[in-house]
LUMLOGU-985296 format. One record per residue (C-alpha): x, y, z; residue number from 1. Coordinates in pm, 1 decimal. Last residue first. Layout:
// residues N
+----------+----------+----------+-----+
:        X :        Y :        Z : seq :
+----------+----------+----------+-----+
:        X :        Y :        Z : NUM :
...
+----------+----------+----------+-----+
// end
This chain:
// residues 237
+----------+----------+----------+-----+
:        X :        Y :        Z : seq :
+----------+----------+----------+-----+
:   -819.9 :   2239.7 :   -187.5 : 237 :
:   -449.5 :   2230.0 :   -259.6 : 236 :
:   -222.1 :   2080.5 :      0.6 : 235 :
:      9.2 :   2295.6 :    211.4 : 234 :
:     11.1 :   2061.5 :    505.8 : 233 :
:   -183.6 :   2280.4 :    747.4 : 232 :
:   -418.3 :   2405.5 :    476.1 : 231 :
:   -495.9 :   2054.6 :    355.5 : 230 :
:   -566.0 :   1941.0 :    711.3 : 229 :
:   -792.9 :   2232.0 :    798.3 : 228 :
:   -995.7 :   2207.5 :    477.2 : 227 :
:  -1040.0 :   1832.0 :    515.2 : 226 :
:  -1129.2 :   1860.5 :    882.5 : 225 :
:  -1387.8 :   2131.5 :    805.4 : 224 :
:  -1537.3 :   1926.0 :    522.2 : 223 :
:  -1539.3 :   2023.6 :    153.9 : 222 :
:  -1206.0 :   1856.1 :     79.8 : 221 :
:  -1344.0 :   1527.3 :    209.8 : 220 :
:  -1655.0 :   1525.4 :     -9.5 : 219 :
:  -1451.0 :   1538.4 :   -330.2 : 218 :
:  -1205.2 :   1279.5 :   -202.5 : 217 :
:  -1489.2 :   1036.9 :   -143.9 : 216 :
:  -1575.9 :    901.3 :    196.1 : 215 :
:  -1437.0 :    832.4 :    540.7 : 214 :
:  -1376.4 :   1106.1 :    793.7 : 213 :
:  -1259.5 :   1174.7 :   1148.0 : 212 :
:  -1218.0 :    811.5 :   1250.6 : 211 :
:  -1150.9 :    779.4 :   1624.7 : 210 :
:   -816.9 :    817.6 :   1807.3 : 209 :
:   -720.3 :    982.0 :   1477.2 : 208 :
:   -808.8 :    865.9 :   1130.8 : 207 :
:   -874.1 :   1028.2 :    796.1 : 206 :
:   -991.9 :    772.9 :    539.6 : 205 :
:   -995.1 :    917.4 :    189.1 : 204 :
:  -1153.2 :    791.5 :   -132.6 : 203 :
:  -1082.9 :    825.2 :   -505.9 : 202 :
:   -718.2 :    903.1 :   -443.8 : 201 :
:   -483.9 :   1068.7 :   -693.9 : 200 :
:   -465.3 :   1446.5 :   -665.8 : 199 :
:   -620.6 :   1513.0 :   -324.7 : 198 :
:   -462.2 :   1213.5 :   -154.7 : 197 :
:   -124.5 :   1272.6 :   -317.0 : 196 :
:   -138.7 :   1640.6 :   -220.8 : 195 :
:   -215.6 :   1533.1 :    136.6 : 194 :
:    128.0 :   1373.1 :    158.0 : 193 :
:    149.8 :   1207.1 :    499.0 : 192 :
:     57.1 :    880.7 :    328.6 : 191 :
:    -87.1 :    535.6 :    385.3 : 190 :
:   -201.4 :    386.6 :     55.8 : 189 :
:   -477.7 :    140.2 :    -24.9 : 188 :
:   -486.0 :     67.3 :   -397.0 : 187 :
:   -728.3 :   -158.3 :   -586.1 : 186 :
:   -579.4 :   -280.4 :   -913.8 : 185 :
:   -790.7 :   -190.5 :  -1217.0 : 184 :
:   -505.3 :   -221.7 :  -1463.8 : 183 :
:   -545.6 :    118.9 :  -1628.8 : 182 :
:   -669.4 :    331.0 :  -1340.7 : 181 :
:   -506.9 :    163.8 :  -1041.5 : 180 :
:   -181.5 :     40.4 :  -1191.3 : 179 :
:   -148.1 :    371.3 :  -1377.7 : 178 :
:   -200.9 :    570.8 :  -1057.1 : 177 :
:     69.6 :    368.4 :   -881.6 : 176 :
:    316.8 :    431.4 :  -1162.9 : 175 :
:    237.1 :    803.8 :  -1168.9 : 174 :
:    282.8 :    826.1 :   -791.3 : 173 :
:    623.6 :    662.5 :   -828.8 : 172 :
:    727.8 :    899.0 :  -1107.8 : 171 :
:    619.3 :   1204.4 :   -905.1 : 170 :
:    821.3 :   1081.6 :   -605.8 : 169 :
:   1122.4 :   1019.8 :   -831.3 : 168 :
:   1116.2 :   1382.8 :   -942.6 : 167 :
:   1047.4 :   1518.4 :   -592.3 : 166 :
:   1331.2 :   1323.5 :   -422.5 : 165 :
:   1249.0 :   1001.8 :   -238.3 : 164 :
:   1277.7 :    965.3 :    140.0 : 163 :
:    924.5 :    831.5 :    187.5 : 162 :
:    758.3 :    774.0 :   -149.4 : 161 :
:    574.3 :    447.8 :    -69.0 : 160 :
:    447.9 :    563.3 :    274.8 : 159 :
:    285.5 :    225.0 :    348.4 : 158 :
:    138.2 :     80.6 :     27.7 : 157 :
:   -125.6 :   -190.3 :     32.3 : 156 :
:   -190.8 :   -326.6 :   -316.8 : 155 :
:   -502.7 :   -516.1 :   -426.4 : 154 :
:   -607.5 :   -735.7 :   -719.1 : 153 :
:   -322.2 :   -856.6 :   -936.4 : 152 :
:   -138.2 :  -1002.8 :   -642.1 : 151 :
:    185.3 :  -1145.5 :   -501.3 : 150 :
:    390.3 :  -1077.4 :   -812.7 : 149 :
:    259.2 :   -721.3 :   -800.4 : 148 :
:    411.3 :   -679.4 :   -453.7 : 147 :
:    751.2 :   -787.9 :   -588.4 : 146 :
:    723.0 :   -540.1 :   -876.1 : 145 :
:    644.2 :   -269.7 :   -618.8 : 144 :
:    945.5 :   -373.9 :   -415.6 : 143 :
:   1171.4 :   -346.6 :   -720.8 : 142 :
:   1021.5 :     -9.2 :   -813.2 : 141 :
:   1087.3 :    109.3 :   -457.3 : 140 :
:   1450.4 :     -0.6 :   -484.9 : 139 :
:   1490.4 :    192.0 :   -809.9 : 138 :
:   1361.3 :    508.6 :   -644.0 : 137 :
:   1595.4 :    469.9 :   -348.9 : 136 :
:   1895.2 :    415.9 :   -574.3 : 135 :
:   2029.9 :     66.8 :   -627.5 : 134 :
:   2343.5 :    -96.1 :   -483.9 : 133 :
:   2147.8 :   -259.9 :   -200.1 : 132 :
:   1940.1 :   -459.0 :   -449.9 : 131 :
:   2239.7 :   -627.6 :   -612.1 : 130 :
:   2209.2 :   -607.0 :   -989.5 : 129 :
:   2114.8 :   -912.2 :  -1193.7 : 128 :
:   1763.4 :   -792.7 :  -1281.9 : 127 :
:   1859.3 :   -425.8 :  -1326.7 : 126 :
:   1792.8 :   -415.2 :  -1702.7 : 125 :
:   1445.2 :   -553.8 :  -1633.8 : 124 :
:   1369.1 :   -253.7 :  -1409.2 : 123 :
:   1106.1 :    -72.4 :  -1614.5 : 122 :
:    829.8 :   -134.4 :  -1358.4 : 121 :
:    616.6 :   -327.0 :  -1609.1 : 120 :
:    926.3 :   -500.4 :  -1741.6 : 119 :
:   1000.4 :   -618.9 :  -1388.4 : 118 :
:    640.4 :   -737.7 :  -1358.1 : 117 :
:    671.1 :   -934.5 :  -1681.5 : 116 :
:    994.2 :  -1096.2 :  -1563.4 : 115 :
:    813.7 :  -1209.3 :  -1248.8 : 114 :
:    539.2 :  -1364.3 :  -1462.7 : 113 :
:    800.3 :  -1545.2 :  -1672.2 : 112 :
:    955.4 :  -1686.5 :  -1356.4 : 111 :
:    612.9 :  -1797.9 :  -1238.6 : 110 :
:    538.3 :  -1966.7 :  -1571.2 : 109 :
:    870.7 :  -2150.9 :  -1562.2 : 108 :
:    788.0 :  -2279.3 :  -1216.5 : 107 :
:    958.3 :  -2149.5 :   -903.0 : 106 :
:   1133.9 :  -2390.0 :   -666.4 : 105 :
:   1101.5 :  -2555.5 :   -325.0 : 104 :
:    745.3 :  -2675.7 :   -406.6 : 103 :
:    526.1 :  -2714.6 :    -97.9 : 102 :
:    294.6 :  -2432.8 :   -200.7 : 101 :
:    469.4 :  -2211.0 :   -452.8 : 100 :
:    197.5 :  -1946.8 :   -467.5 :  99 :
:    283.0 :  -1791.3 :   -131.1 :  98 :
:    643.2 :  -1758.6 :   -248.5 :  97 :
:    551.1 :  -1551.1 :   -553.6 :  96 :
:    664.1 :  -1215.1 :   -412.3 :  95 :
:   1004.8 :  -1377.1 :   -361.5 :  94 :
:   1050.3 :  -1360.4 :   -738.6 :  93 :
:   1089.6 :   -981.9 :   -721.3 :  92 :
:   1358.1 :  -1013.0 :   -454.8 :  91 :
:   1552.6 :  -1279.6 :   -642.5 :  90 :
:   1536.5 :  -1083.6 :   -968.9 :  89 :
:   1669.0 :   -767.8 :   -802.4 :  88 :
:   1963.8 :   -959.6 :   -662.0 :  87 :
:   2009.0 :  -1012.4 :   -290.5 :  86 :
:   2223.2 :   -845.8 :    -24.5 :  85 :
:   1957.6 :   -642.3 :    167.3 :  84 :
:   2100.1 :   -299.8 :    254.0 :  83 :
:   1772.4 :   -111.5 :    203.6 :  82 :
:   1602.5 :   -367.1 :    428.2 :  81 :
:   1844.4 :   -298.1 :    712.5 :  80 :
:   1796.4 :     77.5 :    679.7 :  79 :
:   1421.6 :     27.2 :    712.8 :  78 :
:   1177.6 :     55.7 :    424.1 :  77 :
:    811.9 :    137.4 :    472.5 :  76 :
:    618.0 :   -157.2 :    342.7 :  75 :
:    494.1 :   -243.9 :     -8.9 :  74 :
:    231.2 :   -514.5 :     30.3 :  73 :
:     40.3 :   -718.8 :   -227.1 :  72 :
:   -290.3 :   -860.8 :   -106.7 :  71 :
:   -387.8 :  -1198.4 :   -251.9 :  70 :
:   -303.8 :  -1402.6 :     59.9 :  69 :
:   -599.1 :  -1245.5 :    243.2 :  68 :
:   -822.5 :  -1380.8 :    -31.9 :  67 :
:  -1018.7 :  -1150.7 :   -261.0 :  66 :
:  -1310.1 :  -1226.9 :   -495.3 :  65 :
:  -1557.3 :  -1320.9 :   -221.5 :  64 :
:  -1490.9 :  -1007.8 :    -20.5 :  63 :
:  -1239.5 :   -981.4 :    262.8 :  62 :
:  -1344.1 :   -921.1 :    622.0 :  61 :
:  -1198.6 :   -722.2 :    910.9 :  60 :
:  -1387.0 :   -754.1 :   1237.6 :  59 :
:  -1457.3 :   -561.8 :   1555.9 :  58 :
:  -1249.3 :   -579.8 :   1872.6 :  57 :
:   -884.4 :   -567.4 :   1976.8 :  56 :
:   -807.7 :   -619.0 :   1609.6 :  55 :
:   -554.9 :   -892.9 :   1526.0 :  54 :
:   -218.0 :   -792.2 :   1384.6 :  53 :
:    -39.4 :   -942.0 :   1085.8 :  52 :
:   -365.1 :  -1009.7 :    903.0 :  51 :
:   -269.8 :   -774.4 :    621.0 :  50 :
:   -556.2 :   -539.1 :    705.6 :  49 :
:   -439.3 :   -542.3 :   1067.5 :  48 :
:    -84.5 :   -452.2 :    969.9 :  47 :
:   -219.3 :   -165.3 :    755.9 :  46 :
:   -428.5 :    -43.5 :   1050.1 :  45 :
:   -120.9 :    -35.6 :   1273.6 :  44 :
:     54.1 :    170.5 :   1004.4 :  43 :
:   -223.1 :    430.9 :   1018.0 :  42 :
:   -270.9 :    425.7 :   1395.9 :  41 :
:   -293.8 :    796.6 :   1475.8 :  40 :
:     63.0 :    802.4 :   1607.1 :  39 :
:    176.0 :   1061.9 :   1355.6 :  38 :
:   -117.0 :   1267.0 :   1224.9 :  37 :
:   -376.2 :   1133.9 :    986.5 :  36 :
:   -417.4 :   1007.3 :    632.1 :  35 :
:   -527.1 :    682.0 :    468.2 :  34 :
:   -559.3 :    712.5 :     89.2 :  33 :
:   -805.7 :    478.4 :    -78.9 :  32 :
:   -784.3 :    418.4 :   -452.9 :  31 :
:  -1087.4 :    208.1 :   -542.5 :  30 :
:  -1079.9 :    -43.7 :   -828.4 :  29 :
:  -1261.0 :   -320.0 :   -640.8 :  28 :
:  -1448.9 :   -173.4 :   -345.5 :  27 :
:  -1306.2 :    -71.3 :     -9.5 :  26 :
:  -1547.6 :    -57.2 :    282.3 :  25 :
:  -1538.9 :    142.2 :    603.7 :  24 :
:  -1596.2 :    123.8 :    978.7 :  23 :
:  -1317.4 :    212.5 :   1221.2 :  22 :
:  -1474.2 :    263.0 :   1563.5 :  21 :
:  -1133.7 :    265.0 :   1734.7 :  20 :
:   -781.1 :    403.5 :   1723.9 :  19 :
:   -468.6 :    356.8 :   1935.6 :  18 :
:   -617.9 :    162.9 :   2226.5 :  17 :
:   -371.7 :     45.0 :   2490.8 :  16 :
:   -392.8 :   -320.5 :   2600.3 :  15 :
:    -35.2 :   -394.1 :   2504.1 :  14 :
:   -113.6 :   -279.9 :   2150.8 :  13 :
:   -397.6 :   -102.6 :   1976.3 :  12 :
:   -674.6 :   -132.4 :   1721.0 :  11 :
:  -1054.0 :   -118.4 :   1747.6 :  10 :
:  -1260.2 :   -212.9 :   1442.8 :   9 :
:  -1629.6 :   -120.1 :   1409.7 :   8 :
:  -1673.5 :   -330.1 :   1093.8 :   7 :
:  -1392.6 :   -308.8 :    838.5 :   6 :
:  -1472.7 :   -450.4 :    494.1 :   5 :
:  -1237.8 :   -533.1 :    206.8 :   4 :
:  -1318.0 :   -638.1 :   -149.1 :   3 :
:  -1659.3 :   -472.8 :   -146.8 :   2 :
:  -1879.7 :   -539.1 :   -449.7 :   1 :
+----------+----------+----------+-----+
// end
């Protein structure tokens, strides 16, 4: 059953259309990679999926087993975010804020759940460290643990390996793949890395001013746009 449905969605800002006619579904356990050139509307689509930006037209729906508050989000990091003066534990716990309701504190169970996510990301030993003192790869693991605190169903990742070296990039992709394949978490990832789409994704959405493709990875790499894009970016077909 579909967890997320886009029906003829148009996106833009200040009255200017960025992309339109977006129609696709994401089922539980899918790994969707959203690709396209700069300015195609990939990050705008992520904001719309999160409910942070309303479509100019069309509709975005969640399935019966997914609430809009049950989507974990790992955003592109800004310089200000990288310099955030909080401990690793504090940042990971903040992923549970939506579950606190009116309570101004975390329950014992919530704290234990946060500890579990830190163990999952192999960052428990960093719990008391200041976030801004960490390496880029460690910071991304912290943010991924935070996103997991928010959900066990769906993760939205916006360029999760941006600025990371090849070794750390491979480790991050491996972590994301494990969450998808072993834990059954649905992944929607925006990426400029066509290799990631070809190697890890189950489905690909290629957008421009209008959608150029939506379907399985296997079908994508057989299309003219898939062949052209993978050749231009050095991806394997």
